[in-house]
PASEBA-1860 file (N, C-alpha, C; in nm, 3 decimals):
! residues 265
1> MLLPSEEA> 8.656/9.541/7.145/8.763/9.434/7.176/8.709/9.354/7.324 ~ 8.764/9.241/7.291/8.739/9.150/7.335/8.865/9.136/7.460 ~ 8.866/9.097/7.557/9.009/9.087/7.686/9.020/8.981/7.708 ~ 9.089/8.919/7.716/9.136/8.794/7.788/9.067/8.803/7.915 ~ 9.061/8.645/7.966/8.988/8.654/8.060/8.994/8.519/8.153 ~ 9.044/8.497/8.282/9.036/8.389/8.350/8.963/8.402/8.472 ~ 8.902/8.310/8.497/8.795/8.280/8.594/8.794/8.169/8.677 ~ 8.741/8.158/8.808/8.700/8.037/8.896/8.576/8.100/8.968
9> GRGRPVVL> 8.517/7.947/8.976/8.391/7.959/9.109/8.272/7.983/9.015 ~ 8.161/7.991/9.097/8.013/7.982/9.034/7.931/8.112/9.161 ~ 7.814/8.154/9.127/7.752/8.238/9.198/7.784/8.404/9.133 ~ 7.755/8.504/9.230/7.777/8.646/9.184/7.906/8.680/9.117 ~ 7.919/8.732/9.011/8.029/8.769/8.947/8.090/8.888/8.996 ~ 8.221/8.855/9.030/8.314/8.985/9.061/8.381/8.972/8.985 ~ 8.440/9.065/8.935/8.540/9.171/8.867/8.683/9.171/8.866 ~ 8.799/9.140/8.860/8.951/9.174/8.912/8.967/9.287/8.818
17> LHARPTDR> 9.040/9.393/8.776/9.086/9.499/8.695/9.219/9.549/8.778 ~ 9.278/9.505/8.724/9.495/9.472/8.771/9.485/9.659/8.745 ~ 9.630/9.651/8.835/9.702/9.797/8.795/9.742/9.791/8.693 ~ 9.806/9.955/8.680/9.882/9.960/8.523/9.976/9.938/8.506 ~ 10.095/9.891/8.574/10.229/9.793/8.563/10.226/9.659/8.605 ~ 10.096/9.570/8.574/10.070/9.413/8.603/9.962/9.405/8.481 ~ 9.905/9.278/8.529/9.815/9.212/8.432/9.740/9.103/8.510 ~ 9.655/9.039/8.405/9.522/8.946/8.516/9.635/8.868/8.556
25> TMWNAHLP> 9.731/8.828/8.582/9.828/8.736/8.662/9.813/8.826/8.808 ~ 9.826/8.905/8.805/9.801/8.953/8.955/9.689/8.899/9.033 ~ 9.632/8.838/8.945/9.509/8.799/9.023/9.506/8.630/9.063 ~ 9.619/8.572/9.055/9.633/8.418/9.059/9.608/8.339/9.121 ~ 9.589/8.434/9.272/9.599/8.393/9.372/9.462/8.433/9.442 ~ 9.444/8.498/9.421/9.280/8.534/9.405/9.213/8.426/9.399 ~ 9.196/8.387/9.229/9.039/8.328/9.206/9.052/8.212/9.268 ~ 9.149/8.133/9.338/9.101/7.978/9.406/9.017/8.056/9.571
33> LLADGGVR> 9.105/8.193/9.588/8.975/8.202/9.726/8.869/8.263/9.718 ~ 8.874/8.317/9.598/8.717/8.394/9.597/8.632/8.281/9.558 ~ 8.671/8.185/9.467/8.583/8.063/9.402/8.539/7.964/9.529 ~ 8.648/7.943/9.616/8.613/7.911/9.773/8.519/7.976/9.843 ~ 8.497/8.085/9.806/8.397/8.200/9.878/8.263/8.235/9.865 ~ 8.225/8.176/9.718/8.128/8.134/9.658/8.093/8.234/9.562 ~ 8.156/8.329/9.509/8.112/8.361/9.387/8.255/8.347/9.219 ~ 8.193/8.419/9.140/8.256/8.409/9.053/8.320/8.481/9.003
41> AIALDLPG> 8.475/8.509/9.006/8.560/8.588/9.017/8.640/8.544/8.872 ~ 8.612/8.668/8.823/8.656/8.693/8.652/8.770/8.771/8.619 ~ 8.897/8.802/8.599/9.047/8.877/8.620/9.090/8.871/8.481 ~ 9.048/8.996/8.425/9.070/9.050/8.289/9.212/9.159/8.285 ~ 9.274/9.108/8.122/9.388/9.221/8.126/9.307/9.316/8.015 ~ 9.333/9.444/8.093/9.308/9.577/8.029/9.384/9.586/7.894 ~ 9.311/9.668/7.779/9.356/9.704/7.671/9.515/9.746/7.702 ~ 9.621/9.699/7.575/9.781/9.782/7.664/9.849/9.680/7.721
49> HGDALVPE> 9.770/9.546/7.805/9.859/9.506/7.909/9.876/9.362/7.905 ~ 9.944/9.269/7.952/9.942/9.140/7.939/9.898/9.109/7.773 ~ 9.777/9.005/7.754/9.737/8.982/7.625/9.687/9.056/7.560 ~ 9.646/9.167/7.620/9.526/9.246/7.524/9.600/9.348/7.414 ~ 9.661/9.364/7.303/9.699/9.427/7.258/9.574/9.499/7.156 ~ 9.595/9.590/7.140/9.529/9.711/7.142/9.565/9.749/6.979 ~ 9.482/9.696/6.896/9.504/9.714/6.749/9.560/9.843/6.724 ~ 9.649/9.835/6.595/9.720/10.007/6.543/9.589/10.083/6.522
57> GREAAPWS> 9.610/10.233/6.546/9.501/10.294/6.495/9.361/10.276/6.574 ~ 9.361/10.211/6.697/9.214/10.200/6.793/9.267/10.300/6.861 ~ 9.155/10.341/6.944/9.191/10.401/7.027/9.103/10.304/7.170 ~ 9.182/10.351/7.255/9.174/10.240/7.425/9.068/10.292/7.482 ~ 8.950/10.226/7.480/8.826/10.250/7.587/8.807/10.205/7.682 ~ 8.899/10.090/7.773/8.876/9.994/7.836/8.747/9.965/7.909 ~ 8.705/10.079/7.975/8.600/10.066/8.006/8.486/9.970/7.913 ~ 8.506/10.039/7.834/8.377/9.963/7.707/8.409/9.828/7.698
65> DVLDTLDH> 8.600/9.811/7.653/8.583/9.681/7.634/8.563/9.582/7.758 ~ 8.552/9.659/7.901/8.521/9.516/7.996/8.372/9.505/7.956 ~ 8.292/9.609/7.988/8.182/9.612/7.890/8.147/9.480/7.843 ~ 8.156/9.498/7.745/8.149/9.413/7.598/8.236/9.261/7.610 ~ 8.321/9.239/7.724/8.375/9.107/7.776/8.301/9.066/7.836 ~ 8.215/9.123/7.941/8.173/9.093/8.022/7.996/9.035/8.003 ~ 7.942/9.104/7.872/7.850/9.033/7.798/7.876/8.913/7.692 ~ 8.006/8.901/7.677/8.025/8.785/7.620/8.025/8.693/7.670
73> LGADRFVL> 8.118/8.742/7.801/8.082/8.563/7.960/8.012/8.549/8.000 ~ 7.883/8.618/7.979/7.729/8.652/7.988/7.705/8.709/8.146 ~ 7.768/8.771/8.165/7.771/8.859/8.314/7.702/8.969/8.271 ~ 7.606/8.989/8.335/7.497/9.086/8.290/7.502/9.157/8.426 ~ 7.523/9.135/8.556/7.526/9.223/8.641/7.653/9.201/8.761 ~ 7.675/9.230/8.815/7.881/9.216/8.892/7.873/9.346/8.977 ~ 8.005/9.282/9.012/8.089/9.372/9.158/8.200/9.399/9.030 ~ 8.240/9.524/9.078/8.413/9.599/9.061/8.505/9.575/9.145
81> AGNSLGAL> 8.632/9.499/9.089/8.679/9.530/9.191/8.830/9.575/9.119 ~ 8.878/9.724/9.159/8.968/9.742/9.107/9.114/9.841/9.137 ~ 9.276/9.814/9.115/9.369/9.847/9.173/9.420/9.913/9.085 ~ 9.434/10.078/9.123/9.502/10.156/9.064/9.420/10.205/8.917 ~ 9.498/10.174/8.849/9.451/10.214/8.687/9.328/10.092/8.717 ~ 9.296/10.018/8.741/9.167/9.868/8.766/9.078/9.964/8.857 ~ 9.089/10.038/8.926/8.951/10.122/9.004/8.893/10.242/8.942 ~ 9.034/10.316/8.859/8.979/10.404/8.715/8.896/10.343/8.640
89> VALQAAVT> 8.924/10.238/8.574/8.847/10.176/8.483/8.714/10.105/8.531 ~ 8.717/10.086/8.683/8.602/10.017/8.715/8.489/10.170/8.729 ~ 8.565/10.279/8.792/8.443/10.369/8.788/8.429/10.403/8.668 ~ 8.495/10.423/8.547/8.472/10.487/8.404/8.306/10.365/8.365 ~ 8.391/10.225/8.365/8.260/10.132/8.370/8.132/10.162/8.417 ~ 8.122/10.154/8.556/7.980/10.250/8.627/7.956/10.376/8.603 ~ 8.009/10.469/8.593/7.929/10.577/8.534/7.847/10.511/8.339 ~ 7.929/10.482/8.277/7.905/10.400/8.161/7.726/10.328/8.160
97> APERVEGL> 7.779/10.210/8.277/7.644/10.116/8.292/7.625/10.139/8.394 ~ 7.550/10.262/8.548/7.567/10.198/8.600/7.472/10.105/8.605 ~ 7.361/10.075/8.574/7.268/9.943/8.593/7.340/9.812/8.615 ~ 7.460/9.797/8.570/7.479/9.695/8.592/7.577/9.649/8.679 ~ 7.629/9.754/8.745/7.731/9.774/8.884/7.653/9.725/8.975 ~ 7.666/9.650/9.091/7.637/9.602/9.203/7.692/9.666/9.335 ~ 7.840/9.669/9.306/7.910/9.728/9.403/8.040/9.695/9.387 ~ 8.148/9.802/9.408/8.269/9.899/9.400/8.366/9.878/9.467
105> VLVGYRPH> 8.506/9.790/9.482/8.596/9.769/9.575/8.728/9.848/9.494 ~ 8.772/9.950/9.535/8.867/10.071/9.468/8.940/10.068/9.552 ~ 9.097/10.009/9.496/9.193/10.040/9.627/9.318/10.086/9.529 ~ 9.337/10.195/9.542/9.516/10.284/9.500/9.454/10.376/9.383 ~ 9.352/10.450/9.428/9.316/10.547/9.361/9.380/10.658/9.339 ~ 9.371/10.739/9.238/9.419/10.852/9.226/9.354/10.966/9.109 ~ 9.309/11.027/9.129/9.270/11.054/8.971/9.387/11.192/8.905 ~ 9.384/11.169/8.776/9.497/11.230/8.685/9.548/11.401/8.735
113> DQPASPRL> 9.432/11.462/8.754/9.502/11.619/8.774/9.498/11.651/8.941 ~ 9.517/11.515/9.012/9.579/11.508/9.135/9.748/11.591/9.110 ~ 9.794/11.648/9.163/9.931/11.703/9.169/10.005/11.618/9.249 ~ 10.107/11.550/9.139/10.201/11.404/9.186/10.303/11.523/9.293 ~ 10.329/11.408/9.405/10.411/11.446/9.494/10.538/11.413/9.485 ~ 10.640/11.428/9.542/10.781/11.420/9.523/10.826/11.314/9.540 ~ 10.705/11.199/9.589/10.801/11.064/9.599/10.728/10.989/9.497 ~ 10.590/11.061/9.417/10.562/11.009/9.290/10.634/11.041/9.157
121> RAAWDAER> 10.646/11.163/9.199/10.743/11.196/9.046/10.863/11.122/9.086 ~ 10.945/11.113/9.183/11.056/11.096/9.203/11.122/10.914/9.094 ~ 10.944/10.842/9.126/10.924/10.725/9.095/10.897/10.701/8.953 ~ 10.830/10.852/8.926/10.801/10.868/8.732/10.927/10.877/8.636 ~ 11.031/10.970/8.762/11.137/11.011/8.679/11.269/10.875/8.640 ~ 11.238/10.799/8.817/11.331/10.706/8.786/11.324/10.585/8.728 ~ 11.179/10.557/8.651/11.177/10.482/8.504/11.178/10.534/8.387 ~ 11.147/10.622/8.354/11.190/10.705/8.218/11.321/10.750/8.216
129> AALAAGDL> 11.417/10.772/8.301/11.547/10.801/8.320/11.611/10.651/8.260 ~ 11.589/10.537/8.346/11.627/10.364/8.317/11.555/10.364/8.165 ~ 11.474/10.386/8.117/11.416/10.382/7.977/11.528/10.445/7.845 ~ 11.519/10.563/7.927/11.565/10.644/7.751/11.715/10.626/7.808 ~ 11.783/10.544/7.913/11.963/10.558/7.868/11.883/10.357/7.823 ~ 11.829/10.327/7.800/11.849/10.127/7.727/11.851/10.071/7.850 ~ 11.817/10.105/7.968/11.843/10.025/8.061/11.696/9.924/8.142 ~ 11.636/9.833/8.080/11.487/9.784/8.104/11.474/9.721/8.239
137> DAAVTAGV> 11.630/9.692/8.291/11.688/9.571/8.414/11.633/9.723/8.517 ~ 11.689/9.825/8.487/11.698/9.946/8.596/11.551/10.031/8.620 ~ 11.485/10.016/8.491/11.325/10.062/8.492/11.277/9.955/8.598 ~ 11.267/9.848/8.548/11.191/9.730/8.644/11.218/9.725/8.727 ~ 11.345/9.794/8.841/11.335/9.772/8.966/11.346/9.893/9.000 ~ 11.321/9.998/8.960/11.270/10.111/9.000/11.106/10.080/9.008 ~ 11.013/10.023/8.933/10.900/10.039/8.952/10.845/9.939/9.050 ~ 10.949/9.805/9.071/10.937/9.752/9.206/10.925/9.792/9.328
145> EAWTSPGA> 11.040/9.855/9.313/11.059/9.995/9.471/10.951/10.047/9.472 ~ 10.869/10.128/9.403/10.817/10.195/9.427/10.654/10.156/9.425 ~ 10.650/10.020/9.397/10.485/10.006/9.382/10.467/9.853/9.471 ~ 10.572/9.835/9.534/10.516/9.752/9.681/10.628/9.823/9.770 ~ 10.564/9.728/9.851/10.671/9.811/10.042/10.738/9.702/10.083 ~ 10.866/9.764/10.143/10.936/9.702/10.206/10.961/9.591/10.240 ~ 10.831/9.577/10.259/10.836/9.441/10.389/10.762/9.314/10.224 ~ 10.753/9.347/10.114/10.734/9.217/9.997/10.783/9.112/10.033
153> TGEVRAHA> 10.745/9.046/10.021/10.839/8.867/9.976/10.907/8.864/9.849 ~ 10.997/8.795/9.838/11.086/8.750/9.713/10.953/8.742/9.615 ~ 10.884/8.623/9.663/10.796/8.605/9.516/10.686/8.698/9.473 ~ 10.650/8.790/9.603/10.596/8.904/9.522/10.662/9.014/9.427 ~ 10.749/9.082/9.468/10.878/9.135/9.400/10.897/9.074/9.273 ~ 10.936/8.883/9.280/10.932/8.856/9.149/10.829/8.902/9.036 ~ 10.701/8.846/9.079/10.637/8.834/8.996/10.545/8.960/8.964 ~ 10.578/9.102/9.054/10.585/9.245/9.005/10.664/9.247/8.852
161> ARMLRRQL> 10.765/9.181/8.887/10.917/9.250/8.785/10.869/9.179/8.654 ~ 10.796/9.040/8.669/10.756/8.992/8.594/10.660/9.094/8.476 ~ 10.562/9.129/8.584/10.423/9.201/8.498/10.503/9.295/8.419 ~ 10.607/9.392/8.553/10.643/9.505/8.519/10.737/9.483/8.317 ~ 10.825/9.397/8.358/10.891/9.368/8.257/10.838/9.392/8.083 ~ 10.703/9.260/8.174/10.667/9.244/7.993/10.508/9.382/7.982 ~ 10.448/9.456/8.052/10.415/9.557/8.015/10.533/9.663/7.960 ~ 10.626/9.756/7.995/10.760/9.790/7.961/10.801/9.741/7.840
169> TGRLAHGE> 10.801/9.581/7.785/10.855/9.581/7.687/10.733/9.591/7.545 ~ 10.628/9.543/7.618/10.527/9.597/7.525/10.502/9.737/7.528 ~ 10.498/9.831/7.557/10.501/10.003/7.571/10.603/10.023/7.483 ~ 10.739/10.021/7.499/10.849/10.000/7.399/10.821/9.965/7.251 ~ 10.758/9.882/7.220/10.747/9.801/7.092/10.631/9.851/7.024 ~ 10.506/9.880/7.116/10.438/9.932/7.024/10.342/10.062/7.077 ~ 10.437/10.147/7.152/10.401/10.282/7.219/10.250/10.248/7.297 ~ 10.166/10.380/7.335/10.068/10.406/7.419/9.944/10.419/7.282
177> PPQAADPL> 9.901/10.366/7.371/9.734/10.416/7.241/9.701/10.526/7.240 ~ 9.611/10.532/7.166/9.575/10.662/7.170/9.414/10.632/7.288 ~ 9.366/10.737/7.322/9.265/10.720/7.465/9.148/10.831/7.421 ~ 9.022/10.700/7.461/8.895/10.780/7.405/8.879/10.843/7.522 ~ 8.733/10.933/7.488/8.716/11.056/7.599/8.674/10.983/7.688 ~ 8.739/11.033/7.818/8.699/10.984/7.976/8.565/10.959/7.962 ~ 8.484/10.881/8.003/8.323/10.920/8.055/8.304/10.984/8.186 ~ 8.401/10.972/8.253/8.412/11.036/8.377/8.452/11.189/8.362
185> GDGAAALR> 8.465/11.253/8.247/8.416/11.446/8.230/8.513/11.454/8.355 ~ 8.474/11.560/8.411/8.540/11.608/8.527/8.539/11.545/8.668 ~ 8.537/11.433/8.646/8.496/11.343/8.778/8.428/11.389/8.884 ~ 8.396/11.499/8.968/8.329/11.521/9.108/8.211/11.484/9.029 ~ 8.169/11.542/8.979/7.998/11.536/8.959/7.915/11.407/8.899 ~ 7.968/11.312/8.796/7.983/11.155/8.792/8.024/11.125/8.912 ~ 8.128/11.135/8.940/8.106/11.022/9.093/7.997/11.049/9.184 ~ 7.951/11.179/9.226/7.801/11.215/9.331/7.707/11.112/9.281
193> ALRAPALV> 7.702/11.094/9.139/7.572/11.043/9.120/7.579/10.897/9.090 ~ 7.674/10.851/9.136/7.697/10.689/9.138/7.601/10.611/9.295 ~ 7.538/10.514/9.217/7.442/10.496/9.369/7.496/10.370/9.443 ~ 7.589/10.275/9.326/7.627/10.187/9.381/7.695/10.134/9.524 ~ 7.656/10.074/9.609/7.752/10.057/9.754/7.918/10.063/9.663 ~ 8.017/10.118/9.753/8.107/10.086/9.742/8.220/10.145/9.881 ~ 8.348/10.026/9.827/8.473/10.032/9.980/8.564/10.086/9.872 ~ 8.638/10.211/9.945/8.755/10.235/9.868/8.873/10.203/9.977
201> GVGEHDMP> 8.974/10.156/9.939/9.080/10.129/10.032/9.251/10.149/9.980 ~ 9.368/10.156/10.047/9.465/10.252/10.035/9.579/10.095/10.112 ~ 9.669/10.058/10.018/9.758/10.023/10.119/9.841/10.129/10.220 ~ 9.908/10.018/10.349/9.940/10.114/10.443/10.049/10.195/10.418 ~ 10.102/10.154/10.297/10.257/10.224/10.325/10.281/10.220/10.137 ~ 10.143/10.299/10.091/10.133/10.326/9.922/10.216/10.483/9.982 ~ 10.191/10.597/9.838/10.278/10.693/9.802/10.123/10.775/9.885 ~ 10.190/10.884/9.974/10.056/11.019/9.986/9.971/11.007/9.864
209> DFFEGGEG> 9.985/11.019/9.724/9.918/11.078/9.676/9.762/10.946/9.622 ~ 9.807/10.884/9.711/9.679/10.784/9.708/9.594/10.781/9.843 ~ 9.660/10.798/9.923/9.609/10.808/10.033/9.516/10.975/10.007 ~ 9.548/11.074/9.941/9.475/11.196/9.914/9.370/11.124/9.782 ~ 9.425/11.061/9.717/9.294/11.038/9.638/9.168/10.980/9.646 ~ 9.251/10.865/9.732/9.104/10.762/9.775/9.018/10.818/9.896 ~ 9.104/10.943/10.007/9.021/10.981/10.082/8.928/11.060/10.011 ~ 8.927/11.163/9.901/8.851/11.253/9.793/8.737/11.195/9.741
217> LARHLGAG> 8.821/11.031/9.689/8.677/10.972/9.618/8.627/10.908/9.690 ~ 8.637/10.876/9.856/8.534/10.790/9.906/8.473/10.948/9.939 ~ 8.517/11.151/10.002/8.395/11.200/9.999/8.300/11.186/9.866 ~ 8.342/11.186/9.788/8.259/11.181/9.666/8.178/11.077/9.649 ~ 8.208/10.945/9.673/8.090/10.839/9.640/8.027/10.832/9.778 ~ 8.041/10.897/9.854/7.939/10.921/9.972/7.865/10.989/9.938 ~ 7.886/11.047/9.886/7.730/11.201/9.822/7.644/11.113/9.797 ~ 7.621/10.980/9.689/7.549/10.902/9.698/7.527/10.795/9.671
225> ALGAGALT> 7.703/10.702/9.692/7.653/10.553/9.722/7.692/10.546/9.830 ~ 7.630/10.398/9.869/7.606/10.354/10.006/7.719/10.282/10.035 ~ 7.734/10.366/10.176/7.866/10.310/10.229/7.998/10.312/10.207 ~ 7.993/10.439/10.095/8.160/10.488/10.127/8.112/10.596/10.192 ~ 8.253/10.707/10.186/8.273/10.752/10.269/8.391/10.815/10.374 ~ 8.474/10.656/10.413/8.524/10.670/10.499/8.697/10.562/10.410 ~ 8.793/10.580/10.450/8.875/10.489/10.342/8.940/10.408/10.417 ~ 8.951/10.321/10.367/8.966/10.144/10.434/9.157/10.122/10.462
233> ILPDAGHL> 9.197/10.089/10.540/9.349/10.098/10.519/9.418/9.950/10.489 ~ 9.506/9.917/10.379/9.524/9.771/10.362/9.666/9.748/10.475 ~ 9.649/9.704/10.561/9.801/9.691/10.651/9.903/9.609/10.554 ~ 10.001/9.649/10.589/10.156/9.617/10.541/10.152/9.607/10.395 ~ 10.089/9.660/10.323/10.101/9.674/10.163/10.131/9.814/10.122 ~ 10.182/9.796/9.989/10.195/9.913/9.960/10.072/9.932/9.832 ~ 10.145/9.988/9.678/10.005/10.041/9.585/9.973/9.908/9.530 ~ 10.036/9.779/9.561/9.961/9.657/9.499/9.868/9.603/9.591
241> APLEQPAG> 9.877/9.652/9.663/9.806/9.607/9.815/9.769/9.461/9.798 ~ 9.664/9.447/9.693/9.615/9.294/9.682/9.690/9.202/9.623 ~ 9.793/9.247/9.558/9.893/9.176/9.528/9.976/9.075/9.640 ~ 10.031/9.179/9.728/10.127/9.166/9.852/9.994/9.107/9.921 ~ 9.902/9.111/9.976/9.791/9.040/10.055/9.707/8.991/10.006 ~ 9.696/8.875/9.921/9.556/8.832/9.843/9.485/8.800/9.993 ~ 9.520/8.712/10.069/9.424/8.658/10.167/9.334/8.785/10.222 ~ 9.391/8.870/10.306/9.345/8.936/10.338/9.283/9.083/10.198
249> FCALLLDF> 9.300/9.096/10.107/9.231/9.128/9.997/9.134/9.094/9.995 ~ 9.110/8.949/9.975/9.026/8.836/9.962/8.891/8.854/10.050 ~ 8.954/8.849/10.172/8.821/8.876/10.291/8.796/8.939/10.300 ~ 8.812/9.099/10.277/8.747/9.235/10.250/8.682/9.217/10.178 ~ 8.699/9.164/10.040/8.595/9.136/9.896/8.478/9.103/9.961 ~ 8.462/8.968/10.025/8.414/8.843/9.980/8.340/8.913/10.119 ~ 8.349/9.016/10.250/8.312/9.022/10.315/8.221/9.165/10.284 ~ 8.259/9.235/10.160/8.159/9.397/10.116/8.086/9.310/10.051
257> VRGLPLPQ> 8.068/9.193/9.952/8.002/9.120/9.867/7.918/9.046/9.955 ~ 7.951/9.018/10.031/7.824/8.945/10.151/7.695/9.024/10.195 ~ 7.772/9.186/10.221/7.717/9.288/10.254/7.569/9.359/10.137 ~ 7.648/9.308/10.011/7.489/9.361/9.921/7.406/9.324/9.925 ~ 7.297/9.378/9.856/7.176/9.332/9.865/7.172/9.210/9.799 ~ 7.067/9.093/9.814/7.086/8.975/9.663/7.091/9.070/9.528 ~ 7.081/8.937/9.454/7.120/8.989/9.305/6.977/8.991/9.257 ~ 6.961/9.125/9.177/6.850/9.101/9.074/6.819/8.986/8.969
265> R> 6.696/8.948/9.000/6.729/8.836/8.851/6.612/8.915/8.742
END
C-alpha cells in the first residue's frame, strides 16, 4: 500500500512519521524548516490516518507500507523520525530493513506491554466514555488535553483538534483494521540488535509512561545503536512535542542528522 506523502527540500531523506491521534499535517511547519536545513523531508500518512484508508479486509502493516512508499519515492536509505505511533513504526521498519536506516529519532515512545499509569488510563477512559455517549466534541477535547501541554498555543491546540477529530471520525466509520504480526516480536532482543545511530526523546510535560518507555528504549538501543543510552527532554512540550515545538525539534533533528556518517553511495 502506497501512503500519501508531502515533501520538501533536497539531500539526505528524513522521513517524518506522525503520532496516533494525528496525520501527516502534523509536520506542515517542519517541512520548510528541514528543507532550509539541507535535507529532503518526507511526511507520510500512516495506514488508517489522514488520507491513508486501509482497504476492507486488509491487515495493517505500516512498517511495510512505509518501506514500499519510500521505494516508490526513490529513497533507498534514510533517517526515520517518529513521534508516539510514528516512533513505534520507525522501529518496526528499522528491524525489517536495517540496511536502509541511517538513523532514528524517536519521541514519545511507550511499548504496548508496559502497564498504563493512572494518568494515561484516565485519558483513554475519558475518550472512550465520550465516544460511547456519542459526544465527538468531548472526545476531541479530552484528547487535546491529554496529548498537549498546558502551555500549548491556541493554534497548536486547534491543529491537534482538527487531526484528532478526523482520526476519530474515520475510526467510527471504518473501525480499526486488523494488525499484521509485529516484526519487533518480544521487543528487547530486536531493539538490541539495531546498529543505527539513535536519539530518544520525550516532551518535558508528557505522561510518566513515556518517560519510562523512552528510558527503557534508550537502554535497549544503547546496547547496540551508536549514540543511544540517554533520554533527551524536549522543553515546554507534551506528548505531541514536535507539533508544539517545531523549531526546537527541527534544530535537534538537523543536529543529529549532521552528526551522522556521510550517506553511502
